[in-house]
N, C-alpha and C positions, 0 to 999 in steps of 0.2 A: 628228928623226923623231917623229911623235906616238905616244903609247902606244895600246894596243889600244882602250880606251874612246874616246879622242879620235878615232881613225880611224873607228870604226864609228858614233859619234854624228854625225860630220861627214857620213857617208853618209846617215843618217836625215834630216838637215836639207837636204841637197842634193836628196833625193827629194821632200821636202815642197815645196820651191820649184818644182820641175817640175810638181807636181800643181796648185799654185795657179794657174799659167798656164793649164792646161787648164780648170780650174774657172771661171776668169774668162771664157774664151771661150764656155763653155756658157751662163753667165749672160747673155751678150750675144747668144746665138743664132748665133754665128759657127762653124758646124760645121766648115768647112774648117780653121779655126785651132785646133780642138780636137785633131785627129788627131796632128800632130807632137809636141806636148808630152805627150800621153797615151802615145804610143808610147815616147817617151824615158823617161817616168816608169815605165812597165811594165818596160822593159828594165833600168833602174837598180835597181828594187825586186827584180826576179828575179835580177839579178847579186848584189845584197846578200844575198839569201836563199841563193843557191848558195854564196857565200863562207862564210856561217855554217854551212850544212848539211854542206858538204864539208870544211871546215877547222876552224872553231872548235868546233862541237858535238862532233865525234869526239874532239878533243883534250881538251875539258872532261870528256866522259864517261870517257875513259881515265884521266885524272888523278883524278877524283872517285870513280870506280866506280859512278856513278849514271847509268843510261840512261833511266829512266822518271820523271825529275824535271823540272827546269826546261827542259831541251832538248826533251823530249817535248811539253811545253806549247807551246814556241815553234814547233816543227814543225807542230803542229795549227793554230796561228794563221797560220802561213805558208800552209797549205793554204786556210784561209778567205779570206785576202787574194787568193790566186790565183783563187779562184772569183769574188770581187768584181771583180777586174780583167777577167775574161772577161765578166761582166755589164756592166761599163762599156763595154767594146769593142762589145758587142752593142747597147747603148743608143745609142752613138755612130753605129753603122751605121744605126740606125733614126731617128736624129736626134730622140730622145725625151728632152727636157730634164728632165721631171719624174722619169722613171725614173733618169736619169743622176745627178741631184742627190740622189735618195734613196739610190742605191748609194754615192755619194760620201760622204754623211753617215755611213752605216754603216761604210765603209772608214776614214774619219778617226777615228771613235770607237775602232774596233778597233785601229788603228795607234797612236793616242795611248796606249792602255793597254798595248799590246804593247811599244812603244818604252820606256815608263817601266819596265816589268819588266826589259827588257834593260839599260837604262842604269843603273838603280839597284840591280839584284840580280845578274843574270847576268854582265855584263861585269866588275864589281868582283870577283865570285867567281872568274871565269876568270883575271883578272890575279893574284890571290893564288895560285891553284892552279898556274898555268902560268908563274910568275915567271921560272923558269930558262930558259924557251924562248920568251919573248914576242917577241924580235926575229925569229927565223926564222918564227914563227907569223904575225906581221904581214906578213912578206915573202910568205909563201904566200897570205895573204888578198889582198894587192895583185896578185899574179900571176894569180889565177884570173879568167878572162874567159869570158863566154858566147860561143859562136860563132854 
């Protein structure tokens, strides 16, 4: 079984791959081909965020006693990503490639920085703080699905 960091980093990479498919379709102007991978990407990102916000962040905050630190920053960035996903969906409906690619660039920069903070700071901290409960925590993360 992968550790906490491996599991969540794998989710980051899996999401990135889905986005690349949508971005390629936009670059080709193939709007019908954009919708399925964008929907999959949005669903996977939102599920990942839900796992962090419902399971990881509360456990981290409880163990660390810090609720306005790194998890607050991550939640704020999750909200920014949600707004960009809505903008991408609207640009897809309008078939507006320039707007779509602009939102995509902003999203990718934000997520690269966000993922780096999680992967290099938050996840290792969480693994140290939650060492005794990592296995059940990982099971709870895996079990959480969006309906």
